[in-house]
N, C-alpha and C positions, 0 to 999 in steps of 0.2 A: 530730718526730723519726721517728716510725713511718712517715710518708709517704715520707721520704727513704730509709729502708731498703727499702721496697717498690719504689721506683723503681730502686734499685741491684740488687735481686734480679731484677726484671723485665729489666733491661739485661743482667745476666749470663746469664740464660736465652736472651735474644735472640741474644747473641754466640755462645753455645754452638751454637745452631741454625744460625747463619750459618757457623760454622766447619765443622760437619758437612756442610752443603750444598756449601761450597767444596771440601772434601775429596773428596766424591763426584764433583763436576764435574771436578776435576783428574784423578782416577783414571780416569774414563771417557774423557776427552780423551787421556790418555797411552796407555790401552789401545787406543783407536782408531788412534792413530799407529803403534803397534807392530804392530797387526793389518794395517794397510794395507801397511806395509813387508814383513811376512811373506807376505801374499798375493801381492805382486809377485814374491817369490822362489819360493814353492811353495804351491800351493793346499792340499795335504794338511797341510802343517805349519801353515798358517793356520787350517784347520778345527780341528785339535787345540788350537792356542793359544786359539782362540775359546772352546772348551769349558773350558779351564783358567781363562780370565778370568771366565766365567760362574760357575764353581764358587767361585772366590776371592771374587767380588763377593757371591754369596749367603751365603758364610760370614761376610764382613764385616758384611752387613746383619743376619744372625741374632745376631752378637756384639753389635751396637749395641742390639738389643732387650733383651738380658739385663741 
């Protein structure tokens, strides 16, 4: 019975890690598409938006560590 609980616990940890990785990948892909569209419109706005995405991403990473 204990072995079954260990497998279930391991699987839950694995799925949580997978969801975190997918969340990060989707965020980065979405940010890249938005930045490409913005840079085509205006370079200055694109640079500011890049800074905003970097700050937001660093905030999200620090929040995950807590």
